C-alpha positions in Angstrom: 0.1 0.2 -0.1 1.0 3.8 -0.3 1.5 5.5 2.3 1.6 9.4 3.4 5.1 9.7 5.7 3.4 12.0 8.0 0.6 8.8 8.8 3.8 6.3 9.5 5.9 8.9 12.0 6.0 11.9 14.5 8.2 13.9 13.3 10.3 16.9 15.1 13.6 19.7 14.2 16.4 19.4 16.1 18.0 21.8 18.9 19.1 25.2 17.9 22.3 24.7 19.6 23.4 28.6 19.4 20.3 29.0 22.2 21.8 26.3 24.8 25.5 27.0 23.9 27.8 27.6 27.1 27.9 31.3 27.9 29.0 31.3 31.4 32.2 29.3 32.4 31.9 29.9 36.1 28.1 27.8 35.6 28.2 24.7 35.7 29.3 22.4 32.4 27.5 19.7 30.5 29.0 17.9 28.1 27.4 16.5 25.3 27.9 14.6 22.3 26.3 16.0 19.2 25.6 14.7 15.9 27.0 17.3 12.7 25.4 17.4 8.7 28.8 14.8 8.2 28.5 12.6 11.1 25.3 10.7 9.1 27.1 8.9 5.9 25.0 8.8 2.9 25.7 4.8 3.4 23.1 4.7 6.4 25.9 4.4 8.8 27.1 7.8 11.7 30.8 8.8 11.5 32.2 8.2 14.9 35.0 11.1 13.8 32.4 13.5 12.7 30.8 13.2 16.4 31.3 16.8 18.2 31.4 18.1 21.9 29.0 20.6 22.7 29.2 22.6 26.0 25.8 24.2 27.7 24.8 25.9 31.1 21.7 23.5 31.8 20.7 20.0 31.3 19.2 19.4 28.6 15.7 17.7 27.9 16.1 14.3 26.8 13.3 15.4 23.5 16.5 16.8 21.7 18.4 13.1 21.6 18.3 10.6 19.3 16.5 7.1 20.8 17.0 3.8 19.5 14.5 3.0 17.2 14.5 7.0 15.7 15.3 7.5 11.9 17.5 10.6 11.4 17.6 12.8 8.5 19.5 15.8 7.2 17.8 18.9 6.5 20.3 19.2 3.6 20.3 17.0 0.3 21.1 14.1 0.1 19.4 13.1 3.1 21.3 10.6 4.7 19.0 8.8 6.7 20.0 6.6 9.3 18.6 4.2 12.0 19.4 5.2 15.3 20.6 2.0 17.4 21.4 1.4 21.5 25.3 1.8 20.8 24.0 5.7 19.4 21.3 6.7 22.0 22.1 10.1 23.8 23.1 11.8 20.9 22.6 15.4 20.3 20.5 16.2 17.5 21.4 19.4 16.1 18.4 21.7 14.2 20.4 20.7 11.0 18.8 17.4 11.6 15.2 15.9 11.9 14.0 12.7 14.1 11.2 10.8 12.6 9.7 8.4 15.2 7.4 5.3 14.0 4.2 5.4 15.2 3.3 2.1 14.7 5.9 -0.4 14.3 3.4 -3.3 12.7 2.9 -1.2 9.6 6.5 -0.8 9.1 9.9 -0.6 10.5 12.0 2.1 10.9 14.8 0.3 9.0 12.4 -0.2 6.0 11.6 3.7 6.2 15.2 4.4 6.4 15.7 2.2 3.3 12.8 4.2 1.3 13.6 7.5 2.6 17.3 6.2 1.1 16.3 5.1 -2.4 17.5 7.1 -5.3 14.0 7.8 -6.8 13.1 9.7 -3.4 16.1 11.7 -2.9 15.8 13.1 -6.2 12.3 13.6 -6.0 12.8 15.7 -3.4 15.9 17.3 -5.2 13.4 18.7 -7.9 10.4 19.4 -4.9 13.2 21.9 -3.0 15.3 23.1 -6.1 14.6 26.7 -5.6 16.0 26.9 -1.9 19.5 27.8 -0.7 22.4 25.3 -0.4 20.1 22.3 -0.9 18.0 22.6 2.2 14.7 20.3 2.9 11.3 21.5 4.5 10.7 18.4 6.9 7.1 19.3 5.3 8.6 17.8 2.1 9.5 15.2 3.8 6.0 14.7 5.6 4.3 14.5 2.3 6.4 12.1 0.8 4.1 9.1 -0.4 6.0 5.9 0.1 5.0 2.1 -1.0 5.0 0.4 2.5 4.6 -3.5 1.6 3.5 -6.4 4.1 6.8 -6.6 7.2 7.9 -10.0 6.0 9.1 -8.3 2.4 9.9 -5.3 4.4 12.2 -8.0 6.4 13.6 -9.5 3.7 14.4 -6.2 2.0 16.2 -4.7 5.1 18.1 -7.7 5.2 19.6 -7.3 1.7 19.9 -3.9 1.9 22.3 -4.4 5.4 23.7 -7.2 3.9 25.1 -4.9 1.0 25.8 -1.8 2.9 28.3 -4.5 5.2 29.9 -5.6 2.0 30.6 -1.8 0.6 31.7 -1.3 4.2 34.4 -3.6 3.8 35.2 -3.3 0.7 36.0 0.6 1.7 38.0 -0.8 4.7 40.1 -2.8 2.4 40.4 0.1 -0.1 42.0 2.5 2.6 43.9 -0.6 4.2 45.7 -1.3 0.7 46.7 2.3 0.2 48.1 2.7 3.4 50.6 -0.6 2.6 51.3 0.9 -0.4 52.4 4.5 0.8 54.6 2.5 3.8 56.3 0.3 1.1 56.5 3.7 -1.1 58.4 5.0 1.8 60.6 1.9 2.7 61.6 2.1 -1.0 62.7 5.8 -1.3 63.8 5.9 2.3 64.2 8.7 4.8 61.5 11.3 5.8 60.4 14.9 3.7 61.9 17.6 5.0 
């Protein structure tokens, strides 16, 4: 069946960080790990190296943090949808990202929603709608108005399985390429000898 995303999820934008950033170094300081635009990768994973520390003078409401099962998207193209798992909870979500919470897990799983939003056709459709906006920004309303195919849970499960396997394989290939590059650099350095001055 084809359903509008607004029927499937509750959505909210992230926190405007400048409003809560620590301004008084004498007061209590709270430190949180925060997501960035770069930390949501196109392959659906979170890049640890792109997480940043955020300091504030007050304890922040839990509504601003990612929870397991949340689907996070960038409000810039590409969307880079990501599902939060147990190891990623308590990451602060800034206003450049949005949190999508599935209303009924018997209709759609967060993983299938992530898969649907990452499809090339959906990404291109969003780009066409938001074509006139500066810096490829995407309105949350545009996402909520999208129509997606929502198959039965067994079909969703099978599609998720294939997608996860493909993404893991791709990640392994990229790691292998990176290791090969490092090995080549070390080998060349040994052949040439010495160090750069």
